C-alpha positions in Angstrom: 39.7 50.8 68.6 42.8 51.8 66.6 43.7 54.4 69.2 43.4 51.9 72.1 45.7 49.5 70.3 48.2 52.3 69.5 48.3 53.4 73.1 47.7 50.3 75.2 49.0 47.2 73.2 52.1 45.4 74.3 53.4 45.6 70.7 53.6 49.4 71.0 54.5 49.8 74.7 57.0 46.9 75.0 56.8 44.2 77.7 58.2 46.2 80.5 56.0 49.3 80.1 52.9 47.2 79.4 53.4 45.3 82.6 54.1 48.4 84.6 51.1 50.2 83.2 48.8 47.2 84.0 50.2 46.5 87.5 51.7 43.1 86.5 54.6 42.3 88.9 55.5 38.7 87.8 57.4 37.9 84.7 55.2 36.7 81.8 55.4 33.1 80.6 54.5 31.2 77.4 53.7 27.6 76.7 54.9 25.2 73.9 54.7 21.5 73.5 57.7 19.7 75.1 59.0 18.6 71.7 59.2 22.2 70.6 61.8 23.4 68.0 65.0 24.8 69.5 64.0 28.3 68.4 61.1 28.5 70.8 63.3 29.1 73.9 65.3 31.7 71.9 62.0 33.5 71.3 61.8 34.3 75.0 65.3 35.8 74.8 64.3 37.9 71.8 61.2 39.1 73.7 63.3 40.1 76.6 61.6 37.7 79.1 64.3 35.0 78.9 64.3 31.4 77.7 63.2 30.3 81.2 59.8 31.8 80.6 58.9 28.9 78.4 56.7 26.3 80.0 57.1 23.0 78.1 53.8 21.1 78.1 54.1 17.3 78.2 52.8 15.1 75.3 50.2 12.4 75.2 50.7 9.0 73.6 50.0 10.5 70.1 52.7 13.2 70.6 50.1 15.9 71.0 50.1 18.3 73.9 48.6 16.7 76.9 45.5 18.9 77.5 45.3 18.0 81.2 49.0 19.0 81.6 48.3 22.3 79.8 45.2 22.9 82.0 47.3 22.3 85.2 50.0 24.7 84.1 47.5 27.4 83.1 45.6 26.9 86.4 48.9 27.2 88.3 49.7 30.5 86.5 46.2 31.9 87.1 46.2 31.0 90.8 49.7 32.6 91.2 48.9 35.7 89.0 51.6 34.8 86.5 50.7 36.4 83.1 50.7 34.1 80.1 51.4 35.9 76.8 51.1 32.9 74.5 49.8 29.3 74.4 51.2 27.6 71.3 49.4 24.9 69.4 51.1 22.8 66.7 49.4 21.8 63.5 51.7 19.1 62.2 54.9 18.5 64.1 58.0 17.9 62.1 58.9 14.4 63.4 55.5 12.9 64.3 53.1 15.0 62.1 51.1 15.4 65.3 48.2 17.9 65.4 47.3 19.4 68.8 43.7 19.4 70.0 43.0 23.0 69.0 39.4 23.0 70.1 40.2 21.6 73.5 43.0 24.1 73.9 40.8 27.0 72.9 38.1 25.9 75.4 40.6 26.1 78.2 
């Protein structure tokens, strides 16, 4: 297992080589709740995929990620073969203390 991780993982290969090696042609994306901290778009820049790679997920009336909106975005990416490198869940937002529906997100 360690050998596979050392030779195949994105953390070792880097995003570009990982994508090339695995035949991924479209830029990877990542999701975050729409009320994300300003540092989340910067994360895309640091990763080398750009801040536009962030897919903001709308919120429900309790300021949690709207599970239906997340499912729609993930389905769109799946149908269009767009790799998702991260789906972010929040456990206690700063302003609202909202906790995302972790189990429902996991089930997607």
